[in-house]
N, C-alpha and C positions, 0 to 999 in steps of 0.2 A: 624556417630560419633562413637568414641571408648572410652572405659574405661578399666582400669586394672581389671582383673578377681577378685582379692580380694576386690576391691571397689564395683564391681557389686554385689558380694555375701553379703557384709555388707549392701549395699543399699537394697537388697531384704529382708534381716533380719529386717532392720529398718522399711521399708514400711509395712511389714507383721504385725508389732506390732502397727501400727498407727490406732487409732479409726476413721474409715471413715464410712459414711452413704451412702445408696442408690447407685446412679450411680458411685460415686467415689470409693466405695467399689468394684463394678464390674470392674472398670478400673484397680484398683490395682490387682485384681485377674487375669485379662487378661495380665497385664504387667508381673507379676510373672510367669504365665504359659508360656509366651514366652521364659523364661530362664530355665524352668524345666530341659531341657536336659543339660544345662551348670552345673546346681547344681548336677545332677546325675553323669556327667562326672568327676567333681571335686572330689566327694566322691569316685568314682571308681578308679581314678588315685591314690588318697591317699591310698586306701585299697591295690591296686596292689603294690605300693612302699613298704608298710609295709610287705605285705605277702612275698615279695622277700627276705627280710632280717631277719624276725623273726625266732628265734630258735624254733625248733619243737621237740616234743617228739618222741618216737619210733613208734608211730602210725601215725605220720605226722601232728598232731594237734599243733597249736601254744602254746608255753609255756606261761602261764600267771603268773605273779608275784604279790604278795600282800604285800604292805608295812605295817609298824606298825600302820598306821591310817586306814587300811582296803581298801586303794585305789588300784585298779588293773591296771596293765600295761603289755604289751607284753615284753618278754625277747629279747631285741635287744641291741647289743653292742653300746657303745658310738660312735664309728666311724660310724657305720651304721645309728645311729640316726642323726648324723650330715649330712651324705650323703642324707638321706631321707628329712631332713629339707631343705637342699640346693636345691634339685631337686624340692621340693614342692614350695619353694620361687620363683624359676624361673617360674614355671608353673602359680602361682598366680599373678605374675607380667606381664604376657602376656596380650596384648590388646585384648579385646572382642568387637565385633561390636554390636552396638544397632542400628537397622534399623529405619530410620526416613522417608523413602520414602514409598509411598502408604498411602492411607487414614487412615487405622486403626493404622499403625505404627506411623504416624504423630500425630494422636489424643492421643495415649498413651504417646509418648515422650513429647508432650505439657502438658499433664496432670501431668507427673512427674516434668517437669520444674516448673509448677505453684505450685504444692505441695511443692516442695523444697523452692520456693520463699516465699510462704505464711505460712509456718509452724510456729507454736508457740512453738514447742518442744524445750527444752533447751538442747543443746549439750555441752558436756565437754570431755576433754581428747582426746583420739584417735578418738572417735566418732565425735568430733568437726573437727578434721583434715580430716576425711573421708567426712563429710558434705561439707567442702570446696571443695574437689575434685569432689564430686557428682555435686555440684552446677556449678562448672566450666564446667563439661562435658555436662550439659544440658542447659547452658547459651545461647549457639548459637541457640538452638531450640526455646527458648522463644522469640527470636528477630523476 
């Protein structure tokens, strides 16, 4: 089964914040650990995109700007910001495989399907849209 990378990341954030006990907590940890590399790769990719376009001082360090509210950001041209955002959007919309073969993978996929089906969490806004996509992705596993 596959799911878009941005949906996988939002699922991992959501499940990480769910109060689970005992064996369900362990299954959650195992599920998240299966995608640790995906998480690291995504952050690495974003960092690389930004480092390629950020303006640097004479020592080669990224220039950091501070706005009137004290928020910090890198000095990147608007065009480069759009290019980074566009490349990142393409990357985040790529399909990622969630393995459902093999005993452990099947158990974890079924756990996720059941958790999504039985959750009492109240979703709203973008999170509700994401939930719908998560549910669709795991629906086949639950059958």
